[in-house]
N, C-alpha and C positions, 0 to 999 in steps of 0.2 A: 503493499500500500504505499510505504513511504517513498519507494522507488518510482511509483507511479506519478505520486505528487510532483516529486522532483523532475520527472521528465515534463510533465505540463507546464511547470514553472518556467524551464529551460526553454520550451517552444514558445511560450508567450514572450519571453524576453527578446528571442531571436525574431520573431514575428513584428514585436513593436519596433524594431530597428529598420524595416523595410521601408525603403524610400528615404531614409535618414540622410543618405549620401547626396541626395538632390539638393541643387542650389539654384538661386535665382540670378540668372547670367544678366540681367537687364540692369543697365546703370547709364541712363542717357544723360548727356552733357550739353550745355550751352552749345549753340551752333558755332562753328570756327568762322563762318562767313555769314554775313547779312547783306540784304538789300535795305539800303538806308534812305528814307526819305525826310528831307527837312526844309523848313520854311527860310531858314537863314544859313549861310555858309559858315558853320561852326565845325573847326577842326575838333576831330574826335578821336584823342588818344586811346590807346589799348585800356590804360587804366581808367579812364573816364567814362567809356562804353560798359566796361564791367560794372562801375559803380551805378550807373544809370539803370541797366538791367537787373542788378541785385534788388532795386527798389521795387521791381515788379514781382518779387517773391517774398518780400517781408509783409508782416501784418502792418495795416495802415496805423497811424499814431495820431493823425490830425485831420482837420476838413479845412478846405479852402476859405478864406475870408470872403465875404461878399463883395468886398472892394479890393480890387486887384489888377494886375498888367500882366498878360501872358508875353514872356520875353523871347520863349523859343518852343518849339514843338518838333519832336524827332520821332519817327516810326520805324520801326524794326520788323522786317519781314524775311521769310526764306528767299533767297536768290530765284527759285524757280517754282516753288510749291505754295502759291497763295493760301490753299485749303488749310494749310498749318497755321493760320491765324496770324496776328501780329500784336505788338506791343507798342502803345504810343506814350512816350514820356514828354512832359511838358515842365517848362521852368517859370516860376511866377514870382512877380514882385509884389508885396503889400506893405507899404511905408518901409520901415527899416527890416523888415521880415522877409525871408526868402522860402519858397517851397517848391518840392518837387512832387509831382503825381504821375502815376502809370495808370493805363487802362490796358488791361489785357483783353483782348478781342472776345473771349468766351466768358466775361465778367461783366455784370451791368454797371458796377461802380468802381471809381477809381481808388486806388491806394495813394494816400496823400501824406507827406512828410515834410515837417520843418527842417531846414536846412541851413548849412552857412552858404556864403555867397559863392557862386563857381565861376571863376574868372573867365573862363571861355564863353559863357553866356553873358555874362556882363559886358564884356568887350565888344560882342557882336550886337547887342541891343542898344548900347549907350543909354541916352535919356529916354529913349521911345520903346515901345508906345506908353502913352499915359494910361493911369489907372482909372477904371471905370467901376461903378458900382452895379453889379449883376442883379443883386436883389434876391428875394426868395420867393417869388410868385409865378404861377403859370396863367398867361394871359394870351388872349386871341382877339387883336384889333383888326376891325375892316380895313382893307387896303383897296383904295379905289383905283389905282393905277394899273388896272390889269394889262394893259398893253406892254408896259416893262416887264412885268411877271411873266408874260409869254414869252416875250424876247429872250429873258433871262434863263428861261427853263427850256427854251428851244420847242415850245409847243408849235408843232406844225398844223396849221388850220385846215389842211387838206383831209388829215386823218382824225383830228379832234379838236374841240373848242372848250375854252374855259367857260363853266357854268356861270351866268352873271349872280353877283352876290355870293360866291363862294370863296372869295379870295380874303385870307386874313395872313396877318404876320403875327408870328408867336413869339413869346419870350419864355424860356424854361429855367427852373433851378439847376444846380450842378448835379445834384444826385437823385436818382429814382428812375422811374419809367412811368410813361403813360399806356394803360392798357384800354384798348378799344374794343367794343362789343356792339352787335348790332341786333335790332329786333324789327321783324318785317311784318308789316299789316296789309291784309287784303280783305275785301268784302266783310269790313266791320269787325275783324277779329285778328289776333297776332296768329301767324301762321306756322311758327316754329321752324321756318325755313332757316337753314344754318349757312352762315357767312364766317369764314375762317376769322378769329381775333386777331386783332393787332397788338404788336409791343413796339412802342417807340422810347428808346433808352435816352435819356439825357446825358450830356457829357459837356464838362466845362470847356468853355472857348468855343463851344458850338450852340450857345444859347438862344439864338435867333435864326429865324428862317421864316419859310411860306407855306401855308397849307391851303390847297383848293381842290376843286372838283373839276374834271373834264368830261365831255361826252364825246365817245368815239363815233366814228362814221357809221357803226352798225348800231348805235343807240345805246351801247353798254356805258356804265358809268365808272370812272376811276377816282380814287381818293388818293392824293399825293400831299406829302409833308416832308420838308427838308430844306436844303440848299441846292444852289445850282451844281456844287461839286458832289453831294450826296443826298439822294431822296428815298423815301420808301414809297412804293406805289402799289396799290392793291385796285384790282379790276373785279368789280362786282359780276355775279353770273349774268348771263344773257337773258334769263328769266326775268331779273329786276332791271327792265330797261323801258324806255317811254319817249316819244318824240318831244314831249316838254318836260322840262325839269324846273323845280323852284325849291329854294332853299330857305328853311326858317332855323336861324341860329338861336340859340337859347342863352347862352352866357358868355361873357368876355373874360372875365377875371374870376380865377378860381383861388379860394382859400386853402392853402395846402395844410393847414391845421386840421381842418374837417375831414371826416372820413367818410367813406362810403361812395357810391357811383353817382355821376351827376349827367344829365341830358346835355350833349354838346349841341347837336343841331339834328334836324328832320330833313329828310330828302324826299320830296313829293314827285312821283313819276305818273304820267298820263299822256293819252293820246289826243288830248284836248287842252287849249289854254287853260292855265291855273290862275285862279283868283287868291285873294289874301287868305292866307291859311293860319294866321299867327294865333288866333283865339280859338282855334277848333282841335278838339281830341284826335288823336293819331287814327284810333279806331272809327271813328266818325269818318275822318277824311277819306279813309279808304273805301268806304261806300260810295263816295263820290268819284273819286279818282282810282287810277289802277293799283297804286302801290305807295305806301309810306314806310320809309326806312329811319328808324331812329338809331341815331349815333350816339352811345352812351360812353364815358370815360370814367376811369379811376386812377387816381395816382398813387404809386406806391414809394413810400419814402422810407430808405433804410437806415439804421442807424449807422453811428460814426464809424465803426470797425467793421461793418457787414458787408460781405462779397457775395452778392447773389449770382449764381451760375445762369447765364442765359440758355437759350434753347439749343445753342451750338454745342453738342454733346462732344464728349472726349473722342469717342470712338471716331468721329467724322474729322478729327484733328491728328489722326494717326496714318502714316503711311510706311511703306516697306519698299525697298528696290532689290534686285540682286542683279549685279553686272559682272559680265565676263569680256574678254577681248572681241567677242562675236555677237553678243546680244545684251538687253537689257530687259527684265521683267519687273513690272510695277504690280503693287498689291495694294488694294484698298478694299473697304468693306468689313464683312464679317470674317474672311480669311487673316485680315490683320489683327483682329482681335484674337483670333486662334493661335496666330503666329506669337504674338507677345505673352499669351498664356501658356504656349509650348516652351518658350524661352524662360519663362519664370520657374521652371522645374526640369533642369537638366543636371547632368553629372558633369564633374569637373576632373581634370587630370593635371599632374603635376609635369608630365612628359611635353617636350617641344613637339609641335606638328610635325607629322610625317607624311610622305606621299607626294601628292601633287596639290598645287594651289590652284583651285579652279576659278575663283572669283570672289567678289566682296558683297557681303550683306549688310545693307543700311537700314536702320530703323530710324523713324522720326516720330516725335509726339510733341505737338505745339513746336515750339522753336527750341528743341531739344534734339539731340541725335547720337546713335551709336553705331560703330562700323565694326564689322567681323571680317576677317579673312577667312575664306572657306576651304579647307583642306580635304582631300578624298585619298584613301588608300584602297588599293585594288584588293578585291576579294573581301571586302569588310563593308557591313551594312551600317557603320556609324560613321558620322561626319565629324570633323574636328573644328570648331569655331574658334578662332583667336581674336579676341578684342586687340584692336589696333591700338589703343592707348595702353592698356595695362599689361598686354601679352598674355593674359591668363587663357587657358584653352578649355573649352567646354565641349562635350560629346552629345550628339543628337542624331536621332535616328532619320536616316537618308531618305526613305520613301515618306515618311510625314513630312519632312521639309519640302521635297519635290511635291507632294500633293497639294500643300498649301501656296506655293509659289507656282504651280501649274506650268513647271518647266523642268527639265533634266538639269541636274548639277554638272 
């Protein structure tokens, strides 16, 4: 009996060690090379670049003052793969104080830090630009100069026209986002017809822009919001269209301390001329005209250190490539996730790679990367992956990797 118990205990110990020699090979590091876009010609030393990018990983410690001046903005991207996102670093002046902010493209809110003066930015900016009071309100003010807006946003009147009364200049705070939802009324009742909700993220330095509606040649309606350089554009379904369009805007200035949704505007669509609709209920209006769309908004206001991840999911910001002298294989989607999972549980060896070096496996996640030299030895079904930075060697099943890459090694 004692011998049986001893054997069971020994077996349990041995089984519990299964897989214990597996290791995580993933160790992605900042990109070695970036595509850099900046509004001023600021010399970026390696040390300054590293310092700025480090802000993008740290927990935020401050919020921007409402009165300030943006002295510089620098955006870092991958040289070839825009889908890996970006990091936008800005340098601010507020009186005698200086601030650095970083907005990662997969986050809604900037990371803000008070800092000492950075000479490269100070020299490039000089005494300009002047400080302005951004404020802490969300407002929509009617813009009468439709012609200027149409020209600035390159609205081609052959294909679409701006809906009269729909043009507003908006002003946003630095932090948070505007959530937009829609309610559709037909024949005196809400239809429940689904329109994809919208999300407009606020960003410091981009606090002003224009919101307007256009009618396309096929009578569909678009909602547009942003600036000439960057705007969000939503096209409503073709079932929600009409020859005549009228806008009934409800509110111009929002108190951001108040919670809950607010009705921003109504869009009335019909195949006949539309009269004044401002005093009528949406359900009642929909019995006379074809369709009434209510546009509701809610403002999300995060805390000082809160970082809200946007809909841009982590998996969408991962890539992998396998390169040899004769071919390049690109990997994306679910296979990329499986490849990352596979590399998180591989075996390692202290021996140097042997056999023949076939190619390089490169992994990317947001703006980080890791490269492995891939070695193969004849009559063995295990590949050797050597991290090009650390020279550490990992072992991985050849068939599994080839299946994920959809190519032979």
